C-alpha positions in Angstrom: 2.4 218.5 -272.1 1.0 215.0 -271.7 3.5 212.4 -272.9 2.6 210.5 -276.1 1.9 206.8 -275.7 4.0 204.4 -277.7 1.0 202.7 -279.3 -2.6 203.6 -280.1 -5.2 202.6 -277.5 -8.6 201.0 -277.3 -11.8 202.9 -277.0 -12.5 203.7 -273.4 -9.0 204.4 -272.2 -6.0 206.6 -273.0 -5.6 208.2 -276.4 -2.5 209.2 -278.3 -1.5 212.5 -279.7 -2.6 216.1 -279.3 -5.6 218.1 -280.5 -6.6 217.8 -284.2 -8.6 220.1 -286.5 -12.4 219.9 -286.2 -14.3 220.8 -283.0 -17.6 219.0 -283.5 -18.9 217.3 -280.4 -17.9 213.9 -281.8 -14.5 214.7 -283.4 -13.3 216.7 -280.4 -13.5 213.6 -278.2 -11.2 211.8 -280.6 -8.5 214.3 -279.5 -8.9 213.8 -275.7 -5.9 212.3 -273.9 -8.4 210.4 -271.6 -11.8 209.3 -272.6 -13.6 207.0 -270.2 -16.9 206.2 -272.0 -18.4 204.0 -269.3 -21.9 203.9 -270.7 -20.7 202.6 -274.0 -17.7 200.4 -273.1 -18.7 199.2 -269.6 -15.1 198.9 -268.5 -12.7 200.9 -266.4 -10.5 202.0 -269.3 -7.7 199.8 -270.5 -4.0 200.5 -270.9 -2.7 199.0 -274.0 0.7 200.7 -274.4 2.0 198.1 -271.9 1.6 194.4 -271.8 -0.3 194.4 -268.6 -3.9 194.8 -269.8 -4.6 196.2 -266.3 -7.4 198.7 -265.7 -6.6 202.3 -266.0 -9.0 203.1 -263.1 -8.3 201.6 -259.7 -11.6 200.5 -258.3 -12.5 199.0 -254.9 -15.6 198.3 -252.9 -15.1 196.1 -249.8 -18.5 194.5 -250.0 -20.9 193.1 -252.6 -23.3 195.4 -254.4 -26.3 195.2 -256.7 -27.1 197.0 -260.0 -29.6 196.8 -262.9 -28.4 194.8 -265.9 -29.2 195.6 -269.5 -32.1 193.1 -269.3 -33.7 195.2 -266.5 -33.1 192.6 -263.8 -31.3 193.4 -260.5 -28.0 191.6 -260.4 -25.2 191.2 -257.8 -21.7 192.2 -258.7 -19.0 189.6 -258.4 -17.3 189.7 -255.0 -14.0 187.9 -254.2 -14.1 186.7 -250.6 -10.5 185.6 -250.5 -8.0 188.1 -249.3 -4.5 188.6 -250.9 -5.7 187.0 -254.1 -2.3 187.4 -255.8 0.0 187.4 -252.8 0.4 183.7 -251.9 3.5 184.6 -249.9 1.3 186.6 -247.5 0.9 185.1 -244.0 -2.8 184.7 -244.5 -2.1 181.8 -246.9 -1.2 178.7 -245.0 1.4 176.3 -246.4 1.5 172.6 -245.5 4.3 170.4 -246.9 5.2 173.1 -249.4 8.4 175.1 -249.2 8.1 178.6 -247.7 8.4 181.6 -250.0 12.0 182.7 -250.1 13.2 179.2 -249.3 11.9 177.3 -252.3 8.6 178.7 -253.3 9.0 181.9 -255.4 6.9 185.1 -255.3 6.6 186.9 -258.6 8.2 184.1 -260.5 6.6 184.5 -263.9 4.3 186.6 -266.0 0.6 186.3 -264.9 -2.3 186.1 -267.3 -2.6 189.9 -267.2 1.0 190.3 -268.3 2.5 191.5 -265.0 5.3 189.7 -263.2 3.0 188.7 -260.3 2.4 185.0 -260.6 3.9 182.9 -257.8 5.4 179.4 -257.9 4.4 177.0 -255.2 7.1 174.3 -254.6 6.5 170.9 -252.8 8.7 169.7 -250.0 10.2 166.2 -249.6 7.6 164.7 -247.3 6.8 161.1 -248.2 3.4 160.0 -249.4 1.6 163.2 -248.4 -0.3 166.0 -250.0 1.5 169.3 -250.7 -0.9 172.2 -250.2 -1.4 175.9 -249.8 -4.8 177.1 -248.5 -6.9 179.8 -247.0 -8.4 178.6 -243.7 -10.9 179.6 -241.1 -13.2 181.2 -243.6 -16.4 180.7 -241.5 -18.8 181.2 -244.4 -22.4 180.2 -244.1 -23.7 177.2 -246.1 -24.4 178.3 -249.7 -23.3 177.7 -253.2 -19.7 178.8 -253.8 -17.4 178.9 -256.8 -13.7 178.6 -256.1 -11.2 179.4 -258.9 -7.6 180.1 -259.6 -5.4 180.7 -262.6 -2.8 177.9 -262.9 0.1 177.0 -265.2 2.2 173.9 -265.3 5.9 174.1 -264.2 7.6 170.8 -263.2 4.1 169.6 -262.0 1.1 169.8 -264.3 -1.7 168.4 -262.1 -3.7 170.4 -259.5 -6.5 169.8 -257.1 -9.0 172.5 -255.9 -10.7 171.5 -252.6 -13.5 173.1 -250.6 -13.9 172.0 -247.0 -17.2 172.3 -245.3 -18.5 170.7 -242.1 -15.8 168.0 -242.2 -16.4 167.1 -245.8 -13.8 167.6 -248.4 -14.8 168.1 -252.1 -12.1 167.9 -254.8 -11.8 168.6 -258.4 -8.6 167.7 -260.2 -7.1 169.1 -263.4 -4.4 168.4 -265.9 -2.7 171.6 -267.0 -0.8 169.9 -269.8 -3.9 168.8 -271.6 -6.4 171.4 -270.3 -8.8 168.8 -268.9 -10.7 168.0 -265.8 -9.5 164.7 -264.5 -12.1 164.0 -261.8 -14.6 165.7 -259.6 -16.3 164.6 -256.4 -20.0 164.1 -256.2 -21.8 167.4 -255.9 -19.0 169.5 -257.4 -18.9 171.0 -260.8 -15.4 171.6 -262.2 -14.2 173.4 -265.3 -10.9 174.4 -266.9 -10.6 177.2 -269.5 -7.5 178.3 -271.4 -6.6 182.0 -271.1 -3.4 181.8 -273.2 0.3 181.4 -272.7 -0.1 178.0 -270.9 -2.5 179.5 -268.3 -5.8 178.0 -267.4 -8.6 179.2 -265.1 -9.6 176.2 -263.0 -12.9 176.2 -261.0 -14.7 174.1 -258.4 -18.4 175.0 -257.7 -20.1 173.4 -254.7 -23.2 173.9 -252.6 -21.7 173.4 -249.1 -23.7 171.3 -246.7 -22.4 173.3 -243.7 -20.1 176.2 -242.9 -17.3 176.6 -245.4 -14.0 176.5 -243.6 -11.1 176.1 -246.1 -10.3 176.7 -249.7 -7.3 174.5 -250.7 -4.8 174.2 -253.6 -3.0 170.8 -253.8 -0.2 169.8 -256.2 -0.7 166.4 -257.7 1.0 163.7 -259.8 -0.7 160.9 -261.7 -4.1 162.1 -260.5 -3.4 161.8 -256.8 -2.4 164.5 -254.3 -0.5 161.9 -252.1 3.0 161.5 -253.3 6.7 162.0 -252.2 7.9 165.4 -253.1 11.3 166.2 -254.5 11.8 169.6 -253.0 12.2 171.4 -256.3 9.1 170.8 -258.4 6.0 173.1 -258.4 3.3 174.8 -260.2 2.4 178.5 -261.0 -0.7 180.1 -259.5 -2.3 183.5 -259.7 -5.6 185.2 -259.1 -7.5 183.1 -256.5 -11.2 183.8 -256.1 -14.0 182.6 -254.0 -17.5 183.9 -254.7 -21.0 183.1 -253.5 -22.4 182.1 -256.8 -23.2 179.1 -258.9 -21.2 180.5 -261.8 -17.7 181.8 -262.0 -17.6 185.6 -262.7 -14.9 188.0 -263.7 -11.8 188.0 -261.7 -11.7 190.6 -259.0 -8.3 191.2 -257.3 -8.1 191.7 -253.5 -5.5 192.8 -251.0 -6.3 193.1 -247.3 -10.1 193.3 -247.7 -12.6 191.6 -249.9 -13.3 193.4 -253.1 -16.2 193.6 -255.6 -16.5 194.3 -259.3 -17.5 197.8 -260.5 -21.2 198.2 -261.4 -22.3 199.4 -264.8 -25.9 200.3 -264.2 -28.9 200.5 -266.5 -32.4 202.1 -266.6 -34.7 199.3 -265.6 -37.4 200.1 -268.1 -35.6 201.3 -271.2 -32.3 199.3 -270.7 -30.3 202.5 -271.3 -26.7 202.2 -270.1 -26.2 204.8 -267.3 -22.5 204.2 -266.8 -20.4 203.5 -263.8 -22.3 203.5 -260.5 -20.4 205.1 -257.6 -22.2 205.2 -254.2 -21.4 206.1 -250.7 -21.7 203.4 -248.0 -25.2 202.6 -246.8 -26.8 200.0 -244.5 -30.1 198.2 -244.9 -31.5 198.2 -241.4 -34.3 195.8 -242.1 -33.4 192.3 -241.0 -35.2 190.4 -243.7 -35.5 192.2 -247.0 -37.1 189.4 -249.1 -38.7 186.9 -246.7 -41.8 188.7 -245.2 -42.8 185.6 -243.3 -40.0 185.9 -240.8 -39.0 188.9 -238.6 -42.0 190.8 -240.1 -45.2 190.7 -238.1 -48.6 190.7 -239.8 -52.0 191.7 -238.3 -55.3 190.8 -240.0 -53.2 189.7 -243.0 -51.0 186.8 -244.1 -47.9 186.3 -246.2 -47.6 183.8 -249.0 -44.0 183.2 -249.8 -42.2 182.9 -253.2 -45.3 183.5 -255.2 -44.0 185.6 -258.1 -40.9 186.4 -260.1 -39.1 189.3 -258.4 -37.1 192.1 -260.1 -34.0 189.9 -259.9 -35.6 187.3 -262.2 -36.0 184.7 -259.4 -39.3 183.5 -257.9 -38.7 185.1 -254.5 -41.4 187.7 -254.2 -44.0 187.3 -251.5 -47.7 188.2 -251.5 -49.1 190.4 -248.7 -52.8 189.3 -248.4 -55.4 191.1 -246.1 -57.6 188.6 -244.3 -61.0 187.7 -245.7 -63.7 190.0 -244.3 -61.4 192.8 -243.3 -62.3 196.3 -244.5 -59.6 197.6 -246.7 -59.5 201.2 -245.5 -55.9 201.9 -245.1 -56.4 202.2 -241.4 -53.3 201.2 -239.5 -55.5 199.4 -236.8 -56.4 196.7 -239.3 -54.3 194.7 -241.8 -50.7 195.7 -241.6 -47.2 194.2 -242.0 -44.5 195.6 -239.9 -40.9 195.1 -238.7 -39.6 196.7 -235.5 -36.2 198.4 -235.3 -34.2 201.0 -233.5 -33.4 204.2 -235.2 -31.5 207.5 -234.4 -33.5 210.5 -233.2 -33.8 213.5 -235.5 -32.4 211.6 -238.4 -33.7 211.3 -242.0 -34.5 207.8 -243.2 -35.7 206.4 -246.5 -37.9 203.3 -246.7 -38.1 201.6 -250.0 -39.6 198.4 -251.5 -40.4 196.8 -254.8 -44.1 196.2 -255.2 -46.5 194.8 -257.8 -50.3 194.6 -257.8 -51.7 191.1 -257.1 -55.4 192.0 -257.1 -55.0 195.3 -255.2 -53.0 198.4 -256.3 -53.1 200.9 -253.5 -50.6 200.7 -250.7 -50.0 202.9 -247.6 -46.5 202.6 -246.1 -44.0 204.5 -244.0 -42.0 204.6 -240.8 -44.0 204.9 -237.6 -43.2 205.1 -233.9 -46.1 202.7 -233.2 -47.3 199.3 -234.4 -49.2 201.0 -237.2 -49.1 204.3 -239.1 -50.0 206.5 -236.2 -47.5 209.1 -234.8 -45.4 208.7 -237.9 -42.1 209.8 -239.3 -43.2 209.2 -242.9 -46.6 208.2 -244.2 -47.2 207.8 -248.0 -50.0 206.3 -250.0 -49.2 205.1 -253.6 -51.7 204.1 -256.4 -49.9 201.6 -258.7 -52.6 202.1 -261.4 -52.4 205.9 -261.6 -48.9 206.2 -260.3 -50.1 209.0 -257.9 -48.5 209.6 -254.5 -50.3 211.0 -251.5 -47.7 212.4 -249.1 -49.4 212.6 -245.7 -46.0 213.0 -243.9 -42.6 213.2 -245.5 -42.0 212.7 -249.2 -42.6 209.7 -251.5 -42.0 208.4 -255.0 -43.3 205.5 -257.2 -41.0 204.5 -260.1 -41.8 201.8 -262.7 -39.0 199.3 -263.0 -40.4 196.8 -265.5 -42.5 193.7 -265.7 -45.3 195.3 -263.7 -43.0 196.1 -260.7 -42.6 199.5 -259.1 -40.1 200.9 -256.6 -41.8 202.9 -253.9 -40.1 205.2 -251.4 -41.0 207.1 -248.3 -38.6 209.6 -246.7 -39.0 211.3 -243.3 -37.2 212.5 -240.2 -37.5 210.7 -236.8 -38.5 212.3 -233.6 -37.6 209.3 -231.4 -35.6 206.1 -231.4 -38.3 203.4 -231.8 -39.6 202.7 -235.3 -41.7 200.3 -237.3 -41.5 199.9 -241.0 -45.2 199.4 -241.9 -47.1 198.3 -245.0 -50.9 198.5 -245.3 -53.1 197.6 -248.3 -55.5 200.5 -248.8 -57.8 199.7 -251.8 -61.1 200.0 -250.1 -63.9 197.5 -249.9 -63.8 194.1 -248.2 -60.8 191.7 -248.6 -61.5 188.4 -250.3 -58.6 186.5 -248.6 -56.7 185.8 -251.9 -56.0 189.2 -253.5 -53.0 191.3 -252.3 -49.8 193.0 -253.3 -46.5 191.4 -254.2 -43.5 192.7 -252.1 -39.8 192.2 -252.6 -36.6 194.0 -251.6 -37.5 196.1 -248.6 -34.9 198.5 -247.4 -34.5 201.2 -244.7 -31.4 203.3 -244.9 -30.2 206.5 -243.3 -30.4 209.3 -245.9 -32.8 211.3 -248.0 -32.8 209.1 -251.1 -32.7 205.4 -251.8 -29.5 203.7 -253.0 -29.0 200.4 -254.8 -30.7 197.4 -253.2 -28.9 195.7 -250.3 -30.3 192.2 -249.6 -30.5 191.0 -246.0 -31.1 187.6 -244.5 -31.5 188.0 -240.7 -29.2 190.9 -239.9 -28.3 194.4 -241.1 -26.0 194.5 -244.1 -23.7 197.4 -245.1 -22.7 198.1 -248.6 -19.2 199.7 -248.6 -18.4 202.8 -250.6 -17.3 202.6 -254.2 -13.9 204.1 -254.7 -12.8 204.9 -258.3 -9.5 206.6 -258.8 -6.5 207.1 -261.1 -3.1 207.7 -259.7 0.6 207.2 -260.4 1.8 206.7 -264.0 -1.8 206.0 -265.0 -2.6 209.6 -264.0 0.6 211.4 -265.3 0.2 209.7 -268.7 -2.8 211.9 -269.6 -2.8 214.9 -267.2 -1.2 218.2 -267.9 -0.3 220.3 -264.8 -0.4 223.8 -266.3 -3.7 223.6 -268.2 -6.5 221.3 -269.3 -10.2 220.6 -269.8 -12.5 218.2 -267.9 -15.7 216.9 -269.4 -18.3 214.7 -267.6 -21.8 213.3 -268.5 -23.4 212.2 -265.2 -26.3 212.1 -262.9 -26.5 212.5 -259.1 -29.2 211.7 -256.5 -28.7 214.8 -254.4 -26.9 218.2 -254.3 -23.7 218.7 -252.5 -21.9 215.8 -254.1 -18.5 216.2 -255.8 -18.5 214.9 -259.3 -14.7 214.7 -259.7 -11.8 215.7 -257.5 -8.3 216.1 -258.8 -5.8 216.6 -256.0 -2.5 215.7 -254.5 -4.1 213.3 -251.9 -5.1 216.2 -249.7 -7.6 219.1 -249.9 -4.8 221.7 -249.9 -4.2 221.4 -253.7 -7.2 220.5 -255.7 -9.6 221.1 -258.5 -13.1 220.1 -257.5 -16.1 219.8 -259.8 -19.5 219.7 -258.0 -22.7 218.2 -259.5 -24.4 221.0 -257.5 -23.5 222.8 -254.3 -25.8 222.8 -251.4 -26.0 226.6 -251.3 -26.2 227.6 -254.9 -27.8 224.4 -256.2 -25.7 224.9 -259.4 -23.0 222.9 -261.1 -19.9 224.5 -259.7 -16.1 224.3 -259.7 -13.5 225.2 -257.1 -9.7 225.3 -256.9 -7.3 225.4 -254.0 -3.5 226.1 -254.1 -1.5 225.5 -250.9 -4.8 225.5 -249.0 -5.8 228.9 -250.4 -9.2 228.9 -252.0 -9.1 230.4 -255.5 -12.8 231.0 -255.7 -15.9 229.1 -256.9 -17.5 229.5 -260.3 -21.1 228.5 -261.0 -22.5 227.3 -264.3 -26.1 228.4 -263.6 -29.3 226.4 -263.7 -30.9 224.4 -260.9 -30.1 220.9 -259.7 -32.5 218.1 -260.7 -32.1 214.8 -258.9 -31.0 211.9 -261.1 -31.2 214.0 -264.3 -28.4 213.6 -266.8 -26.2 216.6 -267.2 -23.1 217.5 -269.2 -20.4 219.8 -267.8 -17.1 221.0 -269.1 -14.4 222.8 -267.0 -11.4 224.4 -268.5 -8.4 225.6 -266.4 -5.2 227.4 -267.1 -3.2 230.4 -265.9 -5.2 232.4 -268.5 -8.5 231.8 -266.8 -11.1 229.2 -265.9 -14.3 228.5 -267.8 -17.4 226.4 -266.9 -20.3 225.3 -269.1 -23.3 223.0 -268.3 -25.8 221.6 -270.8 -24.8 224.1 -273.5 -25.0 227.2 -271.2 -22.9 230.3 -271.8 -19.5 229.9 -270.2 -19.0 231.3 -266.8 -15.5 232.6 -266.7 -13.1 233.4 -263.8 -9.5 234.6 -263.7 -7.0 232.0 -262.5 -3.9 232.7 -260.4 -0.5 232.9 -262.1 0.2 229.3 -261.2 -1.7 226.0 -261.1 -1.8 223.4 -258.3 0.4 220.4 -258.7 -1.9 217.4 -258.7 -1.4 213.6 -258.7 -4.7 211.7 -258.6 -8.3 211.7 -259.9 -11.2 210.6 -257.8 -14.6 210.1 -259.5 -17.6 211.0 -257.4 -15.5 211.8 -254.3 -12.0 211.5 -253.0 -9.9 210.5 -250.0 -10.4 214.1 -248.8 -14.1 214.2 -249.6 -15.2 210.8 -248.5 -18.8 211.7 -247.8 -19.3 213.2 -251.2 -20.1 210.1 -253.3 -23.0 209.1 -255.4 -24.5 208.7 -258.9 -23.5 207.6 -262.4 -20.6 208.6 -264.5 -21.6 207.9 -268.1 -18.5 209.5 -269.6 -15.4 211.3 -268.3 -12.9 212.9 -270.7 -9.8 215.1 -270.4 -7.9 217.3 -272.9 -4.4 218.5 -272.0 -5.3 222.0 -273.2 -7.7 224.7 -272.2 -10.4 224.4 -274.8 -12.0 227.6 -276.2 -15.3 228.7 -274.6 -17.4 228.0 -277.7 -16.0 224.4 -277.6 -17.1 224.0 -274.0 -20.6 224.9 -275.0 -20.5 222.6 -278.0 -19.5 219.5 -276.1 -22.1 220.0 -273.3 -25.1 220.5 -275.6 
């Protein structure tokens, strides 16, 4: 039986106690030992029976990623570009005139802001009239606006400098940790200091770098200067270093050996509905310029006017594609087109997508072609942004409203060669006036049969890494029961064949797998393996609908399994005399099912008991 926690817990995480009377769809969730209500709480579930405040769900994505905010705008998740953000004793951090860890500086010296014993103490050496620093070097980041931050707490020293080095220039902000004030900041920098409790402050330095950013530096200080004679024993506590390409400081995102990005809680762009935690497989935008259509893109009998409209991200960065005056607007590829050449794989499915908005014209032909225009094509779609109709000459296409007059259009097709052009053609009819056109923003070409979240590019291909959301260790054993239990999920997925949840022992030999829909049956299904022996699949019935919200419940025990979807009658199956011993949960995929990842999890719950069949139907209605 799941062990009872010592204290009650917040909504969105672990829950104390067993099942209570009352099986209504609302009251039954109050009895779950795990309830991750991502769509409502927009967090990863929080442990509160300990002092850590750490996330219940371990989440990583070794790249940035975009999502739709509650305001309908496309936003970029916070990404920490500094590796080993809490391990200052790691060799990647360079110490100059500070004592090495283990010989003066101390790893895990005191409680960090999250309550764990992970904050380090950096101690100065005895060098005369010098600065005493620890820094991350050789960053090699392009000129941009960056925010550099760290959590710091006074020890024997109470003053700190944060410095960013770019192109030979050094820009400092200094702080007093005893008074919680910014002492001074160099021209062009913006510093801040915010108390987070227990003597800890989050210190920040924001700077638009004039050249390549090379170093991010922490310097101990006395009397407002970093140049002094150290005593060999005094220091300062630091924890949670972060460098992000942003003009504002975002939530702290811990890193280890790779960069890491925050989880994305996505929304419907037109209604603002919270869709839950977005979990996607890795994808690459093959187009070299996704927003600037005046470079890399080639126009014929047309022109591009840049930064003419507010784009779906809320910034004036959309371009206007304008057919030349006097050109017949027939949709013929020999006339006005906009194209970008690229190399593709043969016999491979690709999806071209773009955000578009009428700017005088409302009909657009687009697709992937083997020639300079839409002749000998891989995909060829015409969309009418007034009627929202789609003509699919070759391949499949969609047009989806995303708010503020914008639409996301897609064209999916399979290649028969390796040369390709992403092509756009205004196709309204009549003669162009030289001023009317169509706004374009956020073009993307990716391998796959459906579009994923937008991946911005600026001169080269960009890959968004896979989202990995999991629970393991004591975070898993605190709510999971080995001999019986019930899983519930409310979710959507873009294609069949994706696993919705995998509970296993780190391998595929012992597992319980819940599929959003199998490729063969196209039904919500569940499977179990014990010591690599397949125990049989059970199907819930119904047909898969891409991106439609579904509710599913799976009960398992030695007395039999049961599966219900969207209120359907329970499909039952006998279980073996024993259950597999499992140790981790992976949402939308697993280490053993790495390709099976994609969609939103609005809610995921677990009961340490096989719920009755009528209850399975009730909670999935």
